[in-house]
N, C-alpha and C positions, 0 to 999 in steps of 0.2 A: 512472267516476270524473270529478267535475266539474273544469273548467278551473280551475287554480290551486289545487287541492287536493293539495299536496304530500305530505301524510301519506298520503292514498289511493293516490297514485302510487307511494309507497314501498312500501306493503303489496302493490300489484299486482305490482311487480317482484319482490318476495320470493316470492309465490306462483307466479308464472311461473318463476322460477329453481328452486324447489323441484320443480315439476312437470317441468320439462325435465331436472332431475337424475335424477328417478325414471325417466325414459325413457332415460337413459344419453347424453343430449345435453349433456355437461358444458360444452363450450366456450360454447354458447349460454346455458346456465344462469348461467355466471360472469359475463357481462355484466350480466344482469338483477339479480343479487345485489349486483354491485359498485354498480350504480345505486341499489339499496335502501340500501346503506351510505351512499353519498353524500348521499342525501335525509335520512336519519336524522341525519346529523351537521349538515346544513343547518338543520334545524328543531329541532335540540337534543332529539330523542327518544332518550334514553339507554336505555330499556328496549328499543326497537325496534332501536337500534345493537347492544346486547349480543346480542340473539337472532339477528340477521342475520349478525353476526360469527361466531357459532357455526357457523351454517349455512355461511358462506364457508369456514371451517376445515375442516369435513367434506368440501366439495366439492374443496378443494385437495388433500386427503388422497386422495381418489378419483382425482385427476389425477396422483398420484405426485409431488406437490410439497411434501414434508413440512416443509421449512424455512419455507416461506410458510404452510403450514397452522398451524404451531406459532405464528407470529407473530400470525395472526388469532385464534386460540383464546386466547392470553395476553391479547390486547387485549379479548376478550370477557369473560374472567374478571375483569380490572381494572374494566371498567364495571359488571359484576354486583356487585362489592364496593362500588363507589361509591353504587349505588342500593339496596343491601341485598337483592339477589335471591339468597337462599341456595339455593333449589331450582335455579335457573339455573346458579349457580357450580358446584354439584355436578355437574350433568349435562355441562357444558363440561369440568371436570376429568376426567370419565370418557372423553370424546372425545379430549382431549389425551393421556390415558394410552395410549389404542390407538395414536395417531400416534407416540408415543415408543417403544411396543413395536415398531411396524413398522420403526423405525430401530435396533432392538436395544439401545435405551437402557433396559434392563430395571429398573435401580434407580430411575431417575427415573420410569419408568411405575408402579412399585409406589407411590411417594410420592403420584402424582396420583390412582391409583385408591384409595389409602387416604383421601385427602382427599374423594374422591367419595363413598365410603362413610360417612364421618363426617357430611358435609352432608346426605346422603340420610336417614340416621337422624335428624338434627336436625328435619327437616321431616316425617318420616314417610312418605317417598316409598318405598313397598315395591318398586316396579318398578326404580327406580334401585339400591336396596340389593341386589336379586337380580342385576343386571347387574354391579355392582361386585364382588360375591362371585365371580362366574363369571370375570371378568377376572383377578381377583387369583389365583384357582386356576390359570389358565392361565400366569400369570407364575411361580407356584410350581413348576409343571411345567417350565418353560422354564429357570429358575434351578436346578432339581433340589434343592431344599431348601425347608423350611417358612419361613414369612413371620413376621417379628416385628411385633407391634401394641402398642407400649409406651405410646402416647399415645391409643389407641382405647378409650374407656370401654365397660365391660360385654362385653369381648371377652377371650378367652384370650390371654396374652402372645404365644404361638406357636401358629400354625395351619397344618396340612398342606394340600397341595392336595385331598386327599379330604374334609377337614373344610369347606374353603371351598366346594368344589363342592356338597356335600351341603346346606349353608346355602342356596346359590342354588336348588337344587331344591326345598328346603322352601318358601322364599319364593314361588317361581313356583307351587307347589301351593296355597299359601294364596291367592294372587291368584285363581287359577281358582275356588277354592271360594267366594269372596267376590263373584265377578263375576255380574251379572245374566245368567241362561241365555239370554235373548234377544239379548244382545250377542255374536253368533256371530263377527263380524270380530275384535273384541278377544280372544275366546276363542282363535281360530285364531293370532293373533299371539303371545299367551302361550305357546301350544303350540310354535310355532316356536322361541321363544327358549329354552323349556324343553328342546326337543330338542337345542339346542347344548349345554346344561349337561350333558344325559344322555349325549350323545356324548363329551364331555370325561371324564365319570365312567367310562365304558367304557375310554377310554384309560388312565386313571389305574389302574384295577383291573388291566388287561391288563398293565401295566408291572410290577405286583406278582405277576404270574402267577396272579392270582385269577379265573380264566376263567369259572367258574360264576357268581360274583358279577357279573362284567361281562355275562354273557348275561341274567341276571335283570333287570339295569337296562335292557338293550336291549328286552327282552320287555315290561316294564312301560311303557316309553316308547311302544312301537308300540301297545300297548293304549289308552293315553291318546289318542294320535293318532286311532285308528280311531273312538273314542267321539266326538272332537270333529268328525271328517269327517261322521260320521253325523248329528250334530246340525246341521252346516252344510247338508247336503243336505236335511234336514227342513225348514229355514227358507227356504232360497234355491233349492232344486232343483239346486244344483251343489256340488261340492267343490273345495277349493283344495289343490294338493299342498303338503305340508310337507317342507322339507329336512331329514330326519331323519339324513341322512348328510352334513351340512354338513362342508365341508372343515376339518379341524383338524389340521394338519401340526405336531404337537407332539412333540418329542423332548427327553427330560430333558438339560438342560445344553446343548442345541443352540441353533440359530438359526431354528427352524422358525416359519412365520407361522400365523395363526389367524383363522377367520372370526368376526367380532364384530358386535354389534348394538347 
């Protein structure tokens, strides 16, 4: 980065912050991300500010500081709206929904995840659509009731947790089918996320005492993972473990927490 290149410095702080966060070094990450926000404000880089505020909110959530996380994420949404970043606004709404869920504010979380789904549809972001359906399915389980979607176009007015989770699985399957087979890292990432949806579906079916159906979902998920790992080994010589048993502590009507992505 050249001396005096504030935009470059801001990007560098953001990259370092994200890298440190991925390593679990959250306190160090926070300082770099905070510096990136300061620089974005200084040079009036609204797109960069919106993006880094979203990262900052995610980091604060990981640090168990949900009130601050909510504040940063809401600021990010405001900036996304100012600059017309529909995709970014949708993604940040999804993150904010998970923060609200962690605080057991399930009603508010449903509102944010529904907004995330609506915006993802608007821009054709299939990955975000799949994630939003997964998160809404989880909220349906936690609330122990179907969810209402009166203002969501081309959607049933009421959807059960099973219907939402199946939609998520279908979307992840479509993403896999359309992906370049050579892009093994992305394929494994999709399989990991699909594995979370599969595990939630097993919970939903088991709660209905449909144990054979739950077993079949688990069996199909393991088979897909095995195919993905074989492809990964064929291209890189090594496989990466997929957390098919991601922790989804979900009890109907309870206050369980859930692994999100």
